[in-house]
C-alpha positions as CSV (number, residue, x, y, z in Angstrom):
1,M,85.3,133.6,155.8
2,S,88.7,132.8,155.2
3,L,91.3,135.5,154.8
4,R,91.8,134.5,151.3
5,G,88.3,135.0,150.4
6,R,87.9,138.1,152.2
7,L,90.2,139.4,150.1
8,L,89.1,138.5,146.5
9,I,85.6,139.6,147.4
10,G,87.1,142.9,148.3
11,V,88.8,143.7,145.4
12,I,86.1,142.1,142.8
13,S,83.7,144.7,145.0
14,L,86.3,147.1,144.0
15,A,86.9,146.5,140.9
16,L,82.8,146.1,139.8
17,I,82.0,149.8,141.7
18,G,85.0,151.3,139.8
19,L,83.8,150.1,136.5
20,L,80.5,150.8,137.2
21,V,80.8,154.8,138.1
22,L,83.4,154.1,135.1
23,N,80.8,152.5,132.9
24,V,78.0,155.2,133.9
25,A,79.7,158.3,133.4
26,I,80.8,157.3,129.6
27,Y,77.3,156.5,129.1
28,A,75.6,159.7,130.7
29,S,78.6,161.8,128.7
30,L,77.9,160.3,125.8
31,Q,74.2,160.5,125.7
32,N,74.6,164.4,126.4
33,F,76.9,164.7,123.7
34,L,74.6,162.8,121.1
35,I,71.9,165.1,122.4
36,G,73.6,168.4,122.4
37,R,74.2,167.8,119.2
38,V,70.7,166.7,118.1
39,D,69.8,170.6,119.9
40,A,72.2,172.4,118.4
41,Q,70.8,170.2,115.0
42,M,67.7,172.0,115.6
43,R,68.1,175.5,116.5
44,A,70.2,175.7,113.3
45,G,67.3,174.3,111.1
46,V,64.8,176.6,112.2
47,D,64.5,178.6,108.5
48,E,64.6,174.7,106.8
49,V,61.7,173.4,108.1
50,A,59.9,176.7,108.3
51,S,60.7,177.1,104.4
52,A,59.3,172.8,104.2
53,L,56.1,174.1,105.7
54,G,55.6,177.1,103.3
55,A,56.7,179.7,105.0
56,P,58.7,182.2,102.5
57,A,62.7,181.9,102.4
58,R,64.2,185.4,104.6
59,G,67.3,184.3,102.4
60,P,69.6,181.2,101.7
61,I,69.0,178.6,104.0
62,Q,71.2,176.3,104.8
63,R,70.5,172.5,104.5
64,T,70.6,170.5,107.8
65,A,70.9,167.1,107.3
66,F,68.3,165.8,109.7
67,P,68.1,162.0,110.4
68,L,65.0,159.7,109.0
69,G,62.0,160.2,110.6
70,T,62.0,163.9,111.3
71,V,58.8,165.4,112.0
72,A,57.9,168.9,111.2
73,E,54.5,170.1,112.1
74,L,52.5,173.3,111.5
75,L,49.9,174.0,114.0
76,G,46.7,176.1,114.0
77,P,45.4,178.4,117.0
78,D,43.0,175.4,117.7
79,G,45.9,173.3,118.3
80,S,45.1,171.2,115.3
81,V,47.7,170.1,112.5
82,V,47.7,172.3,109.3
83,N,50.6,170.7,107.6
84,V,53.4,168.2,108.5
85,K,56.2,167.2,106.8
86,G,58.8,164.5,107.0
87,V,62.0,163.1,106.3
88,D,62.6,161.1,103.5
89,N,65.0,162.3,101.8
90,G,65.1,165.6,102.6
91,F,61.5,167.5,104.1
92,G,58.8,166.4,101.9
93,S,56.6,163.1,103.0
94,A,53.9,163.7,104.4
95,T,53.5,159.6,105.1
96,L,54.6,159.1,108.9
97,S,54.8,155.8,110.2
98,V,56.0,157.1,113.9
99,T,54.9,160.6,115.0
100,P,55.4,162.5,118.1
101,V,53.0,162.6,120.7
102,L,52.5,165.8,122.2
103,P,52.0,167.6,125.3
104,K,48.6,169.5,126.3
105,S,50.5,172.7,126.5
106,L,54.0,173.2,124.1
107,P,56.3,175.4,126.1
108,N,56.3,178.1,123.4
109,T,58.2,181.1,124.1
110,D,58.7,184.4,122.2
111,L,58.4,184.9,118.2
112,D,60.6,182.8,116.2
113,V,62.5,181.7,119.5
114,P,62.6,177.7,119.7
115,A,62.0,176.7,123.2
116,S,64.4,174.7,125.0
117,P,64.4,171.0,123.8
118,F,62.7,168.1,125.5
119,T,61.8,164.2,125.0
120,V,58.5,163.1,124.3
121,A,57.2,159.6,123.1
122,G,56.2,158.5,120.0
123,S,53.3,157.0,118.9
124,D,54.4,153.3,118.5
125,G,55.2,153.7,122.4
126,M,59.2,152.7,121.6
127,T,60.7,155.8,120.0
128,Q,61.7,159.0,121.6
129,F,61.6,162.2,120.2
130,R,63.4,165.3,120.8
131,M,61.6,168.5,120.2
132,T,61.1,171.9,120.3
133,D,58.5,174.5,118.9
134,W,58.3,178.4,118.3
135,R,55.5,180.7,116.8
136,E,56.7,181.6,113.5
137,G,56.2,185.0,112.8
138,R,55.8,184.2,108.8
139,F,52.9,182.5,109.7
140,G,51.1,184.8,111.9
141,G,52.4,183.4,114.9
142,Q,51.4,179.9,114.2
143,V,53.1,176.8,116.3
144,I,56.0,175.1,114.3
145,V,56.7,171.5,116.5
146,L,59.9,170.2,115.2
147,A,60.6,166.4,116.4
148,V,64.2,164.5,115.6
149,P,63.7,160.6,116.6
150,L,66.5,159.5,119.1
151,T,66.2,156.0,117.3
152,D,70.2,156.5,115.8
153,I,71.7,157.7,119.5
154,Q,69.3,155.1,121.3
155,S,71.1,152.7,118.9
156,T,74.5,154.1,119.6
157,L,74.0,153.8,123.1
158,R,72.7,150.4,123.3
159,G,75.7,149.5,121.3
160,L,77.9,151.2,124.0
161,L,76.0,149.1,126.5
162,V,76.6,145.6,125.4
163,S,80.4,147.1,124.6
164,Q,80.5,148.3,128.4
165,S,79.2,145.4,129.8
166,L,81.3,142.4,127.8
167,V,84.6,144.6,129.0
168,S,83.3,144.9,131.8
169,I,82.5,141.3,132.6
170,G,86.5,140.4,131.2
171,V,87.9,143.4,133.5
172,V,86.3,141.7,136.0
173,A,87.5,137.8,135.1
174,G,90.5,139.1,135.0
175,T,90.6,141.0,138.0
176,A,89.4,137.9,140.0
177,L,92.2,135.7,138.2
178,L,95.1,137.9,138.8
179,A,93.8,138.9,142.3
180,F,93.1,135.4,143.1
181,L,96.8,134.5,141.6
182,I,98.6,137.6,143.7
183,I,96.4,136.5,146.8
184,Q,97.6,133.2,146.7
185,V,101.5,134.2,146.3
186,G,101.3,137.0,149.0
187,L,99.5,134.0,151.9
188,Q,101.7,131.2,150.9
189,P,104.4,132.3,154.0
190,L,101.3,132.6,156.2
191,R,100.0,128.6,154.9
192,R,103.7,127.6,155.4
193,M,103.7,129.9,158.8
194,G,100.6,127.9,159.8
195,V,102.2,124.6,158.9
196,V,105.4,125.3,161.4
197,A,102.6,126.6,163.9
198,G,101.0,123.0,164.2
199,E,104.8,121.4,164.2
200,I,105.3,123.7,167.3
201,A,102.3,122.9,168.4
202,A,102.5,119.4,168.4
203,G,105.3,119.8,170.7
204,D,108.6,120.8,168.0
205,Y,110.1,123.7,169.5
206,S,113.1,124.1,167.6
207,R,111.0,124.9,164.4
208,R,111.0,128.2,163.2
209,V,108.6,130.2,160.7
210,E,109.9,132.0,157.4
211,P,110.5,134.3,156.0
212,A,111.8,136.2,158.9
213,T,112.9,139.0,157.3
214,S,112.5,142.9,158.4
215,K,111.7,143.9,154.3
216,T,108.0,142.8,154.5
217,E,105.5,142.8,157.0
218,I,104.3,139.0,157.1
219,G,108.7,139.0,157.2
220,R,108.5,141.1,160.3
221,L,106.0,138.7,161.8
222,G,107.9,136.1,161.3
223,L,110.8,137.7,163.2
224,A,108.4,138.7,166.1
225,L,107.2,135.0,166.3
226,N,110.9,133.3,166.1
227,A,111.8,135.5,168.9
228,M,108.9,134.6,170.5
229,L,109.4,131.4,170.0
230,T,112.8,131.4,171.0
231,Q,111.8,132.9,174.6
232,I,109.2,129.8,174.6
233,E,111.5,127.3,173.5
234,A,114.2,128.4,176.3
235,A,111.4,129.0,178.9
236,F,110.2,125.5,178.4
237,A,114.1,123.9,178.2
238,E,114.3,126.4,181.5
239,R,111.5,124.5,183.5
240,T,112.4,121.0,182.2
241,A,115.9,121.7,183.5
242,S,114.2,123.0,186.7
243,E,111.8,120.1,187.1
244,R,114.8,117.7,186.3
245,R,117.3,118.9,189.2
246,L,113.9,119.1,191.5
247,R,113.9,115.6,190.9
248,R,117.5,114.7,191.3
249,F,117.1,116.9,194.4
250,I,114.1,115.2,196.1
251,A,115.8,111.9,195.1
252,D,119.1,112.8,196.7
253,A,117.9,114.5,199.9
254,S,115.5,111.0,200.2
255,H,118.8,109.1,199.5
256,E,121.0,111.2,201.9
257,L,118.4,110.9,204.6
258,R,117.6,107.4,204.5
259,T,121.5,106.7,205.5
260,P,120.9,108.1,208.4
261,L,118.0,107.4,209.4
262,T,118.4,103.2,208.6
263,S,121.9,103.9,210.6
264,I,119.3,105.3,213.8
265,R,116.8,102.5,213.2
266,G,119.6,100.0,213.1
267,Y,121.3,101.0,216.1
268,S,117.3,101.6,217.8
269,E,117.1,97.5,217.4
270,M,119.9,96.9,218.8
271,L,119.5,98.5,221.6
272,R,115.8,97.1,221.9
273,R,117.4,93.4,221.1
274,G,119.8,93.6,224.5
275,A,122.5,96.3,223.6
276,S,121.7,97.4,227.4
277,Q,123.0,94.5,228.2
278,S,126.9,94.8,227.0
279,P,128.0,98.4,227.9
280,T,130.4,98.5,225.1
281,D,127.6,97.6,222.5
282,S,125.2,100.6,224.3
283,D,127.3,103.1,224.1
284,L,128.4,102.5,220.3
285,A,124.8,102.5,219.7
286,R,124.4,105.6,221.8
287,R,127.0,107.5,219.8
288,R,126.2,106.3,216.5
289,I,122.7,107.4,217.2
290,E,123.6,110.7,217.8
291,E,126.3,111.1,215.0
292,E,123.5,110.1,212.8
293,S,121.4,112.5,214.1
294,V,123.8,115.4,214.1
295,R,124.7,114.2,210.5
296,M,121.0,114.4,209.4
297,S,120.4,117.7,211.0
298,A,123.1,119.4,209.3
299,L,121.7,117.7,205.6
300,V,118.5,119.5,206.6
301,D,119.8,122.5,207.7
302,D,122.0,122.9,204.7
303,M,118.8,122.2,202.5
304,L,116.8,124.6,204.1
305,L,119.6,126.8,203.9
306,I,119.3,126.1,199.6
307,A,115.6,126.3,200.0
308,R,115.5,129.9,201.4
309,L,118.3,131.3,199.3
310,D,116.5,130.1,196.3
311,Q,113.6,131.6,197.4
312,G,115.5,135.3,197.5
313,R,115.0,135.8,201.1
314,P,116.9,138.7,202.1
315,L,120.1,138.2,204.0
316,E,121.6,140.2,207.0
317,T,123.9,143.4,205.4
318,K,126.8,145.0,206.9
319,A,130.2,145.8,205.6
320,V,132.3,142.5,205.7
321,D,136.2,142.4,205.3
322,L,137.3,139.3,203.4
323,Q,140.6,140.1,204.1
324,A,139.5,139.2,207.8
325,I,137.1,136.0,206.3
326,A,140.8,134.7,204.3
327,R,142.6,134.8,207.1
328,D,140.4,132.7,210.0
329,A,139.5,130.3,207.2
330,V,143.4,129.7,206.5
331,D,144.2,129.3,209.8
332,D,141.4,127.0,210.7
333,A,142.4,125.2,207.9
334,R,146.7,124.7,209.0
335,A,144.8,124.1,212.6
336,V,142.9,120.5,210.7
337,A,145.6,119.8,208.3
338,P,149.2,121.0,209.8
339,Q,151.1,119.2,207.3
340,R,149.9,121.3,204.7
341,A,151.5,124.3,202.8
342,I,148.5,126.4,203.0
343,T,149.2,130.3,201.9
344,L,147.3,133.1,201.9
345,N,148.0,136.6,199.4
346,A,145.3,139.5,201.1
347,S,147.9,142.4,201.2
348,E,145.1,144.5,202.0
349,P,141.3,145.1,203.1
350,V,138.6,143.8,201.1
351,V,135.0,145.4,201.9
352,V,131.9,144.1,200.7
353,S,128.5,144.8,201.9
354,G,127.1,140.8,202.7
355,D,126.5,138.5,205.2
356,D,129.7,137.7,207.6
357,T,128.3,134.3,208.9
358,R,127.4,133.3,205.0
359,L,130.5,134.3,203.2
360,R,132.6,133.2,205.9
361,Q,130.6,129.3,205.0
362,V,131.5,130.3,201.2
363,L,135.1,130.2,202.0
364,G,134.9,127.3,204.8
365,N,133.4,125.1,202.1
366,L,135.7,126.0,199.3
367,V,138.9,125.4,201.9
368,R,137.4,122.1,203.1
369,N,136.1,121.0,199.2
370,A,140.1,121.2,199.1
371,L,141.4,119.9,202.1
372,V,139.2,116.6,201.5
373,H,139.3,115.7,197.7
374,T,143.0,116.6,197.2
375,P,145.9,114.1,198.8
376,S,147.0,115.1,202.2
377,K,150.3,116.7,201.2
378,T,149.1,119.3,198.0
379,P,149.3,122.8,198.4
380,I,146.5,125.0,198.9
381,E,146.8,129.1,198.1
382,V,144.0,131.3,199.1
383,A,143.6,134.8,197.6
384,V,141.9,137.9,198.4
385,S,142.2,140.5,195.7
386,T,140.3,143.3,193.6
387,E,139.4,144.5,190.1
388,D,137.3,147.1,188.4
389,S,135.3,147.2,191.3
390,V,134.9,143.6,191.8
391,A,136.3,141.8,194.7
392,R,137.8,138.8,194.1
393,M,138.0,135.4,196.2
394,S,139.8,132.3,195.3
395,V,141.2,129.0,196.3
396,A,143.5,126.7,194.1
397,D,144.5,123.3,194.9
398,H,147.4,121.0,192.8
399,G,145.4,117.9,193.3
400,P,144.0,115.5,190.6
401,G,141.6,118.5,189.3
402,L,138.2,118.0,188.1
403,P,136.3,115.1,185.3
404,P,135.8,117.2,182.2
405,D,132.3,117.1,182.5
406,A,132.0,118.1,186.2
407,A,132.7,121.7,186.0
408,E,129.0,121.9,184.5
409,R,127.3,120.4,187.6
410,I,129.7,120.9,190.5
411,F,127.4,123.5,192.0
412,E,124.3,121.0,191.9
413,P,123.1,119.9,195.2
414,F,124.3,116.4,196.3
415,Y,126.5,116.0,192.6
416,R,130.3,114.6,193.5
417,A,132.6,114.6,190.9
418,D,134.3,111.5,192.7
419,P,130.8,109.4,193.4
420,S,133.5,106.6,194.7
421,R,133.7,108.3,198.0
422,S,131.7,108.2,201.1
423,R,129.2,110.5,202.7
424,D,131.5,110.6,205.9
425,S,135.0,111.3,203.9
426,G,133.0,113.3,200.9
427,G,130.0,114.9,202.7
428,A,126.3,115.1,201.5
429,G,127.6,116.9,198.2
430,L,125.6,120.7,199.5
431,G,128.7,122.3,199.7
432,L,129.4,123.7,196.8
433,S,125.8,124.3,196.0
434,I,125.4,126.3,199.3
435,V,128.5,128.6,198.0
436,S,126.4,129.2,194.4
437,A,123.5,130.2,196.6
438,V,124.9,132.4,198.9
439,V,127.2,134.0,196.4
440,A,124.2,134.2,193.8
441,A,122.3,136.5,196.6
442,H,124.9,138.5,196.8
443,G,124.8,139.3,193.5
444,G,128.2,137.9,192.5
445,R,129.2,134.5,190.8
446,V,131.5,132.1,191.2
447,D,133.8,129.6,188.5
448,V,135.8,126.5,188.8
449,K,139.0,125.8,186.6
450,E,141.8,124.0,186.2
451,T,144.6,125.4,187.9
452,S,148.5,125.9,186.1
453,G,149.8,122.7,186.8
454,G,147.2,120.8,187.2
455,G,144.1,120.8,190.5
456,A,141.2,122.9,190.1
457,T,140.3,126.5,191.4
458,F,137.5,128.6,192.3
459,E,137.1,131.6,192.5
460,V,134.6,134.3,193.5
461,E,133.7,137.5,191.9
462,L,131.4,140.1,194.6
463,P,130.6,143.5,194.5
464,L,132.7,146.2,196.2
465,T,131.5,148.3,198.9
466,S,132.3,151.6,198.9
467,S,132.7,151.9,202.6
468,E,135.5,150.5,204.7
469,P,135.1,148.6,208.0
470,N,135.1,150.7,211.5
């Protein structure tokens, strides 16, 4: 059963139970009140009844307005009816169509004291009487029975029952209608959420549910669902991007490996077809096979390094002085490109905790990247500094810089900002990917920005260590 149906049934059931309890209470209260009034009337009319049956008066008689059909009987010692009076226009009529059916034993009490009133059936089987009896001293202790018909009370109670039924039906119908409208309005946000959930299930992860507010229960549910959807959308986007990067990595890796393998196969064919008869061709083939093998091994080693770092494998950790690493990298670069102006700005030791070999690889790749991708006489500036418990290394060049869309992908494997460069001069495109992976494994970050005046500046930030190297 739907939530709407359960709520509607619950509200109607609650209304029915409330009305039933209320109606029963009103009916019982009115019944007790009316019967109590009849009982008081019978106790007050004892002298009037006795006088009507022929007893001498004890004083002034207070007349009681007994209802039509009231019966007063004087019973003999053997229980037979000695005298009977009925109310038509006051006591006096002896012809009665309906009389009370007396019990076999009457609960009469002391002399001139009426018994507690009780209800008996009438001779017609439909009318009920409220009766009492007492032993009357003026008749020598004979019993007087007084029975008042409850016809008026029963008529009043039947009218009350009909009124209560009609009112209850109206109240239940109105309650059901009002509850239906309120439930419809209250569940409208849930229906909208269901529609949005269906669209999300169909693949539209950008949809959000409404309402999303902290003021209502459904609104708070909307806030929680929207937060969850945001996380799901981000997770799916990350997974999609990761799958895209993986496919691109596999495609690029296959392409990069195919090139040296094709060269090795070609030179192997040259040797097989007779290059061995020409010493020059034989030397060229063997040299090229060796060079391509070395290149392929280096490429595989780089890919394995990136894979290990992505898996979170721990690196060797010890105190490393970035000033010494930068000095060695600058010296190596000056030896390779003596015509360049390569400067170092590292005034004091900067110690971090990390892998010395991998950090040297980071700075070496950044410097080599500047050497390869800038004109031969373009200056390069290397700097090492500290700021707010962070070690910072930077390599700045004054070359052509990066294209506007390259900064976001520059650290992706096999990406080349200048695709026109050959792999021999530009590398496989793994250098900056290794830089990013190594820096991330050390808990740092790497960024690229435009150099003032033109060019690119790569900045590496690493957490400082409190100890100094020995």
